[in-house]
LOFI-657826 format. One record per residue (C-alpha): x negated, y negated, z negated; residue in one letter; residue number from 1. Coordinates in Angstrom, 2 decimals. Layout:
N
{X:X Y:Y Z:Z code:A pos:NUM}
...
This chain:
80
{X:0.31 Y:-0.01 Z:-0.06 code:I pos:1}
{X:-1.24 Y:-3.53 Z:0.79 code:V pos:2}
{X:-0.81 Y:-6.48 Z:-1.29 code:L pos:3}
{X:-0.65 Y:-10.18 Z:-1.00 code:N pos:4}
{X:-2.90 Y:-12.66 Z:-2.40 code:E pos:5}
{X:-0.77 Y:-13.44 Z:-5.56 code:K pos:6}
{X:-0.31 Y:-9.58 Z:-6.41 code:A pos:7}
{X:-3.98 Y:-9.00 Z:-6.29 code:V pos:8}
{X:-4.50 Y:-11.76 Z:-8.53 code:E pos:9}
{X:-2.04 Y:-10.43 Z:-11.12 code:R pos:10}
{X:-3.22 Y:-6.75 Z:-10.57 code:V pos:11}
{X:-6.98 Y:-7.70 Z:-11.07 code:C pos:12}
{X:-6.29 Y:-10.06 Z:-14.01 code:G pos:13}
{X:-6.96 Y:-9.56 Z:-17.68 code:C pos:14}
{X:-3.57 Y:-8.28 Z:-18.11 code:E pos:15}
{X:-2.14 Y:-4.71 Z:-17.26 code:A pos:16}
{X:0.59 Y:-5.38 Z:-14.71 code:V pos:17}
{X:2.30 Y:-3.31 Z:-12.36 code:S pos:18}
{X:2.75 Y:-3.41 Z:-9.11 code:I pos:19}
{X:6.03 Y:-4.83 Z:-7.88 code:L pos:20}
{X:7.81 Y:-4.66 Z:-4.84 code:P pos:21}
{X:7.41 Y:-8.30 Z:-4.26 code:V pos:22}
{X:3.93 Y:-8.39 Z:-3.84 code:G pos:23}
{X:3.71 Y:-5.65 Z:-1.33 code:V pos:24}
{X:3.23 Y:-6.69 Z:2.35 code:V pos:25}
{X:2.50 Y:-3.17 Z:3.87 code:A pos:26}
{X:3.13 Y:0.39 Z:3.44 code:V pos:27}
{X:0.73 Y:2.43 Z:5.61 code:N pos:28}
{X:1.31 Y:6.27 Z:6.07 code:G pos:29}
{X:3.90 Y:8.30 Z:4.66 code:D pos:30}
{X:3.88 Y:9.64 Z:1.09 code:F pos:31}
{X:6.38 Y:10.97 Z:-1.34 code:E pos:32}
{X:7.26 Y:9.73 Z:-4.98 code:K pos:33}
{X:4.34 Y:10.61 Z:-7.54 code:D pos:34}
{X:1.59 Y:10.88 Z:-4.54 code:D pos:35}
{X:-1.43 Y:9.25 Z:-5.03 code:L pos:36}
{X:-1.90 Y:6.20 Z:-2.80 code:V pos:37}
{X:-4.77 Y:3.79 Z:-2.03 code:R pos:38}
{X:-3.99 Y:-0.06 Z:-3.17 code:V pos:39}
{X:-5.34 Y:-2.54 Z:-0.67 code:L pos:40}
{X:-5.67 Y:-6.34 Z:-0.69 code:A pos:41}
{X:-4.19 Y:-7.98 Z:2.40 code:D pos:42}
{X:-7.85 Y:-8.43 Z:3.73 code:D pos:43}
{X:-8.56 Y:-4.35 Z:3.63 code:G pos:44}
{X:-10.28 Y:-4.51 Z:0.34 code:T pos:45}
{X:-9.98 Y:-1.30 Z:-1.58 code:F pos:46}
{X:-8.54 Y:-2.35 Z:-5.12 code:L pos:47}
{X:-8.07 Y:1.36 Z:-6.49 code:G pos:48}
{X:-5.33 Y:4.10 Z:-6.79 code:I pos:49}
{X:-1.90 Y:4.41 Z:-8.28 code:G pos:50}
{X:0.97 Y:7.01 Z:-8.55 code:R pos:51}
{X:3.80 Y:5.52 Z:-6.56 code:V pos:52}
{X:7.38 Y:5.64 Z:-8.01 code:A pos:53}
{X:8.79 Y:5.67 Z:-4.66 code:Y pos:54}
{X:8.53 Y:7.68 Z:-1.14 code:G pos:55}
{X:6.70 Y:5.64 Z:1.64 code:S pos:56}
{X:10.49 Y:5.14 Z:3.27 code:G pos:57}
{X:11.96 Y:3.59 Z:-0.06 code:E pos:58}
{X:8.85 Y:1.51 Z:-0.63 code:A pos:59}
{X:9.19 Y:-0.30 Z:2.80 code:R pos:60}
{X:12.74 Y:-0.78 Z:2.36 code:E pos:61}
{X:12.02 Y:-2.31 Z:-1.16 code:F pos:62}
{X:8.88 Y:-4.35 Z:0.06 code:M pos:63}
{X:9.35 Y:-8.15 Z:-0.87 code:G pos:64}
{X:12.18 Y:-7.60 Z:-3.27 code:R pos:65}
{X:12.58 Y:-8.97 Z:-6.87 code:H pos:66}
{X:15.17 Y:-6.70 Z:-7.84 code:D pos:67}
{X:13.27 Y:-3.13 Z:-7.77 code:C pos:68}
{X:11.31 Y:-1.21 Z:-10.57 code:K pos:69}
{X:7.66 Y:-1.23 Z:-9.85 code:P pos:70}
{X:6.19 Y:0.69 Z:-6.92 code:I pos:71}
{X:3.14 Y:1.74 Z:-9.27 code:V pos:72}
{X:3.52 Y:1.42 Z:-12.97 code:H pos:73}
{X:0.31 Y:0.09 Z:-14.60 code:Y pos:74}
{X:0.05 Y:3.38 Z:-16.67 code:D pos:75}
{X:-0.84 Y:5.00 Z:-13.35 code:Y pos:76}
{X:-2.87 Y:2.49 Z:-11.84 code:L pos:77}
{X:-6.54 Y:2.86 Z:-11.53 code:Y pos:78}
{X:-8.63 Y:-0.13 Z:-10.23 code:L pos:79}
{X:-12.22 Y:-0.13 Z:-9.22 code:E pos:80}
């Protein structure tokens, strides 16, 4: 999944935060709920991996929305 600049700032900041659909700008490839996916900045920089709460179809559908649960909860996010 690819994050916008604001989401990258939040995820890489001092506080543990989840990846919300509003901060996602692209969902690449196909995956199922609970799969591990790569998390990237919009410039292609690798940020880490996380366990997704949605399959790729749902993640694409919810991308950019404010009213959905996190795509990757911070408990299941590993950043490099």
